[in-house]
C-alpha positions in Angstrom: 83.8 152.6 145.2 81.5 152.7 148.1 77.7 154.4 147.4 76.1 156.8 150.4 72.5 157.0 149.2 71.1 160.4 150.4 67.1 159.9 151.1 67.0 163.6 152.5 65.0 164.5 149.2 62.2 162.1 149.6 61.4 164.2 153.0 61.5 167.1 151.2 58.9 165.9 148.4 57.2 165.3 151.9 57.4 168.0 154.0 56.2 170.0 150.4 52.8 168.9 151.7 53.1 168.9 155.5 52.0 165.1 155.2 53.3 161.7 156.1 53.8 160.5 152.4 56.3 159.8 151.0 58.3 158.5 153.9 61.9 158.3 153.7 62.1 155.1 156.4 60.1 153.1 152.9 63.6 154.0 151.0 65.9 151.9 153.4 65.1 147.9 151.9 65.1 149.4 148.3 68.4 151.2 149.1 70.1 147.8 150.3 68.4 145.8 147.7 69.7 148.0 145.2 73.5 147.3 146.2 74.3 151.0 147.6 76.4 150.6 150.8 75.1 153.3 153.1 72.1 155.6 154.0 73.1 159.4 154.4 70.8 162.1 156.0 70.8 165.4 157.2 69.3 166.4 160.1 69.2 170.2 160.0 68.4 172.7 162.6 65.9 174.3 160.6 64.3 170.8 160.4 63.0 171.2 156.5 63.7 168.0 155.4 64.1 165.0 157.7 62.7 165.4 161.4 64.3 163.9 164.5 61.6 160.8 164.0 62.9 160.0 160.9 66.6 160.2 162.2 65.6 158.0 165.4 64.0 155.8 163.2 65.8 155.5 159.9 69.2 154.9 162.2 67.2 152.4 165.1 66.1 150.6 161.7 68.6 150.4 158.9 70.7 147.5 158.7 73.3 150.0 156.1 75.6 152.1 158.2 74.0 155.6 158.8 75.9 158.5 157.9 74.0 161.4 160.2 74.8 165.2 158.9 74.7 167.7 161.4 76.1 171.4 162.0 78.6 171.7 165.6 75.3 173.4 167.3 75.4 171.7 170.8 71.4 170.5 170.5 72.7 168.6 167.5 75.9 166.9 169.1 73.5 166.0 171.9 70.5 164.6 169.6 73.9 162.8 167.3 74.9 161.1 170.3 71.7 160.1 171.7 70.7 158.4 168.1 74.4 157.0 167.6 74.7 156.5 163.7 77.8 154.7 162.4 79.5 158.4 161.9 78.9 162.1 162.1 79.4 163.9 159.4 79.8 167.7 160.7 78.7 170.3 158.0 78.1 174.3 158.1 74.7 175.5 157.7 73.0 178.8 157.1 69.1 179.0 157.6 69.0 180.8 154.1 70.4 178.8 152.2 69.3 176.4 149.8 71.6 173.5 149.9 75.3 173.4 152.0 77.3 176.1 149.6 80.5 175.1 151.0 82.9 173.5 153.2 83.1 173.7 157.1 85.7 176.7 158.5 87.6 174.7 160.3 89.6 177.9 161.5 87.0 180.1 162.9 85.0 177.2 164.4 88.5 175.4 165.7 87.7 174.7 169.2 83.3 173.8 168.4 85.0 171.2 166.5 87.6 170.1 168.7 84.5 170.0 171.7 81.9 168.4 169.0 84.6 165.4 167.8 85.9 164.3 171.2 82.0 164.3 172.3 81.1 162.1 169.3 84.2 160.3 169.6 83.3 159.4 173.3 79.9 157.7 172.0 82.1 155.8 169.8 80.7 157.5 166.8 83.4 157.8 163.5 83.7 162.0 162.7 83.9 163.1 159.0 84.2 166.8 158.5 82.7 168.1 155.2 85.3 170.4 153.8 86.4 172.3 150.8 89.5 170.6 149.1 92.7 172.2 150.1 96.0 171.3 152.2 95.3 173.0 154.5 92.1 171.8 155.4 93.5 168.3 155.4 95.7 169.2 157.4 93.6 170.7 160.4 90.9 167.9 159.9 94.0 165.5 160.6 94.9 167.5 163.6 91.2 167.7 165.2 91.8 163.6 164.9 89.2 162.7 162.7 88.8 159.4 160.6 86.9 161.0 157.9 87.5 163.7 155.3 84.3 164.5 152.5 85.6 166.9 150.0 82.7 169.5 148.9 82.6 168.7 145.0 80.3 171.9 144.3 82.9 174.2 142.6 83.8 170.7 140.0 80.2 170.0 139.5 79.5 174.0 138.7 82.0 174.1 136.2 81.5 171.1 134.6 77.5 172.3 134.7 78.8 175.1 132.9 80.4 173.6 130.1 77.9 170.9 129.7 74.2 172.2 131.1 71.8 174.6 130.8 73.0 176.7 133.8 73.6 180.4 132.9 75.2 180.6 136.2 76.1 178.7 139.9 76.3 178.6 143.1 80.1 180.4 142.7 78.4 183.2 140.6 80.8 182.4 137.6 78.6 183.4 134.4 79.1 180.9 131.4 78.8 184.0 128.8 81.7 185.4 130.3 84.5 182.1 130.3 85.7 180.3 127.3 84.8 177.1 126.8 88.9 176.7 127.0 88.9 178.5 129.9 86.5 175.9 131.6 87.9 172.9 130.8 91.2 174.2 132.1 89.2 174.9 135.4 87.7 171.7 135.3 90.9 169.7 134.7 92.6 172.0 137.6 89.7 170.7 139.9 90.0 167.3 139.2 93.7 167.6 139.4 93.7 169.2 142.9 91.1 166.2 144.1 93.1 164.2 143.0 96.6 165.4 144.4 94.5 166.2 148.0 92.9 162.5 148.0 96.5 160.9 147.7 98.1 163.5 150.6 94.5 162.7 153.0 95.2 159.0 152.4 99.1 159.5 153.5 98.0 161.1 156.7 95.9 158.1 157.3 92.4 159.7 157.2 89.6 158.1 154.6 88.5 160.3 152.0 84.7 160.5 150.5 82.9 163.0 148.5 80.0 164.4 147.8 77.6 167.6 146.4 76.8 167.9 142.7 77.4 165.3 141.3 74.9 163.1 139.4 75.3 160.5 136.5 77.2 163.2 134.2 79.5 164.1 135.9 80.7 161.5 138.4 83.3 159.5 136.5 86.1 161.6 136.8 85.3 161.4 140.5 85.2 157.8 140.2 88.6 157.5 138.5 90.3 158.9 141.7 91.5 156.2 143.4 92.1 157.3 147.0 88.0 158.8 147.3 86.7 155.3 148.7 82.8 156.6 149.4 80.1 158.8 147.5 77.6 160.0 149.2 74.9 161.1 146.5 71.5 162.2 147.1 69.5 164.5 144.5 69.9 163.1 141.5 69.2 159.7 142.5 65.8 160.7 143.9 65.4 163.1 140.8 65.8 160.0 138.4 63.7 157.7 140.5 60.3 160.1 139.8 60.5 158.3 136.3 62.7 155.1 136.9 61.8 154.3 140.5 64.5 154.1 143.4 66.4 150.9 142.5 67.0 151.3 139.4 67.9 155.0 140.2 70.6 153.3 142.3 71.1 150.2 140.3 72.1 153.1 137.2 74.3 154.7 139.5 76.2 152.0 140.9 77.1 151.1 137.3 78.8 154.2 137.1 80.8 153.7 140.2 82.9 150.6 138.4 86.7 151.1 138.1 
């Protein structure tokens, strides 16, 4: 299974002091040496972490493919076309969110998405849609003509956290104390089954399937076991571990969990 390492959180640390250290660019050689397959960055409209200069330098200098996440805002699409990354993953954005809280609304944004996808593909950029795992979203993604979909795994990660981590609630506002362990187990198994079936359906439609959001060293194995998911994009948990182990070892630790 391929691993895309999201290095946004290096920039988060830098922006906390608004200085020039640590520099996300310094991660490129380490990520490659550790055996990752892709660099992932998210250039947000509010520029809360990755900046335009970061995106340009990373895309220009990286010897690994770069997956640029961005919104469907016309200005962001223009920037993406100028930068020419290997792939653009279109994601939803809200200014007040802490992190991306769900997949794209493909119905309400259908016309804007079609325009953005056609523009990016004219520049020979692969396009992926960050979607909640539903049959309707897969079918609409196929109709929109993209090469990739990326399943938002936040629901799976949140249920897992309620079962095994010290979290009272999640972004989905399901209180742990209100749900017995038996119910959480059922929900977790249901979500894994859903991801497995939908990834199979997507592959049959000639879509490539990635997954990401909330995945970490504890919960990733069940996703790895879904054979039709060929790529994971993981950031926060890798950067968090790297504080204690160093970035290369943190990536190596995760790569060891991706063997099928």
